[in-house]
C-alpha positions in Angstrom: 41.4 22.3 14.4 44.9 21.8 13.2 46.6 18.5 14.0 49.3 19.2 16.7 51.2 15.9 16.1 53.6 17.8 13.8 54.4 20.5 16.3 57.5 20.3 18.4 57.1 19.7 22.1 57.8 22.9 24.1 60.4 22.8 26.8 59.1 23.6 30.3 60.8 25.1 33.3 60.8 21.6 34.9 62.6 20.2 31.7 65.2 23.0 31.9 65.8 22.3 35.6 66.4 18.7 34.9 68.8 19.5 32.0 70.7 21.9 34.3 71.0 19.4 37.1 72.3 16.7 34.7 74.8 19.2 33.1 75.9 20.5 36.5 76.6 17.0 37.8 78.3 15.9 34.5 80.5 19.0 34.7 81.2 18.6 38.4 80.3 22.2 39.0 79.3 23.8 42.3 76.6 26.4 42.5 79.3 28.9 43.4 81.2 28.0 40.2 78.0 28.3 38.1 77.2 31.7 39.7 80.8 32.9 39.1 80.5 31.7 35.5 77.5 33.9 34.8 78.4 36.8 37.2 75.6 36.3 39.7 75.2 35.1 43.3 74.8 31.4 44.1 71.4 32.0 45.8 70.0 33.8 42.7 71.6 31.3 40.3 70.1 28.3 42.1 66.7 29.9 42.3 66.7 30.6 38.5 67.9 27.1 37.8 65.1 25.6 39.9 62.5 27.6 38.0 61.6 29.9 40.8 62.8 33.2 39.2 63.3 34.4 35.7 66.7 35.4 34.2 67.4 38.4 32.1 68.3 37.5 28.5 72.1 37.9 29.0 72.2 35.7 32.1 69.9 33.1 30.6 72.2 32.9 27.6 75.3 32.8 29.8 73.9 29.8 31.7 73.0 28.0 28.5 76.5 28.6 27.2 78.2 27.6 30.5 76.4 24.3 30.7 76.1 23.7 26.9 72.3 23.4 27.1 70.0 23.4 24.1 69.4 27.0 22.7 65.6 26.7 23.6 66.5 26.6 27.3 67.5 30.3 27.3 64.0 31.4 26.4 62.6 29.2 29.1 64.9 30.6 31.7 63.6 34.1 30.8 60.0 33.1 31.3 58.2 34.4 34.4 57.8 31.6 37.0 54.6 30.4 38.6 55.6 30.1 42.2 54.0 27.4 44.3 53.8 27.5 48.0 53.1 24.1 49.4 51.5 24.7 52.8 52.5 21.3 54.2 55.6 21.3 56.4 58.4 19.7 54.4 60.2 16.6 55.7 63.7 17.4 54.4 65.6 18.1 57.6 67.4 21.3 56.4 64.2 22.9 55.0 62.2 21.8 58.0 64.7 23.5 60.3 64.2 26.8 58.3 60.4 26.4 58.9 61.2 25.8 62.5 63.2 29.0 62.8 60.4 31.0 61.2 57.9 29.3 63.4 59.9 30.1 66.6 61.4 33.4 65.6 59.0 34.7 62.9 56.9 36.8 65.4 60.2 38.2 66.9 61.6 39.1 63.5 58.3 40.8 62.6 58.3 42.8 65.8 61.9 43.9 65.4 61.3 44.8 61.7 58.2 46.8 62.6 59.9 48.5 65.6 62.8 49.6 63.3 60.9 50.5 60.1 57.2 50.8 61.0 54.2 48.8 59.8 55.3 46.8 56.8 57.2 43.8 55.5 60.6 42.8 54.1 60.3 42.2 50.3 61.2 38.8 48.9 61.2 40.4 45.4 63.8 43.1 46.0 65.9 40.7 48.0 69.3 39.1 48.3 70.7 36.3 50.4 74.2 35.0 51.2 75.0 31.7 52.8 78.5 31.2 54.3 80.5 29.0 56.7 81.7 30.4 59.9 84.5 28.5 61.6 83.8 27.6 65.2 85.7 25.4 67.6 82.4 23.8 68.7 81.6 23.0 65.0 81.3 25.1 62.0 78.2 27.3 61.8 75.9 28.2 59.0 75.4 32.0 58.5 72.4 33.1 56.5 72.2 36.8 55.7 69.0 38.1 54.1 68.4 41.6 52.9 65.1 42.7 51.5 63.7 46.1 50.7 61.2 47.4 53.4 57.7 47.8 52.0 55.4 49.9 54.2 51.7 49.0 54.2 49.7 51.7 52.6 46.3 53.2 53.6 43.7 54.1 51.0 
């Protein structure tokens, strides 16, 4: 067996995420500014930066260029992710509230989707999302719009 001590360490998705977060903070860039800089949405950009999606070569290179990351990072951004779904309810208040919304309204959303489209699901693969602020005299509101392709269940 060949001695691996002479081989360079390979960069992981976690390494690239750390580099991105450091570069973003150092540059004082918002997710919106980063997204604008590579021509994508903030939701997609964040997801790629966190290692939860893969980027096409041109977008990976644009992100590396924008943040002055090591060249190796582009290839890592292109890699397919391994998505982890932690079944425990998170304790972060914002993420917990999203779980609460799905817990309370999930069955309603499912019923309304199936009433409108039939027996199936909304894709999280062919999907987009937009988060915006809506001014309100009682306090600004968070508006989350999600759009996913309908996928009908098949019979075989």
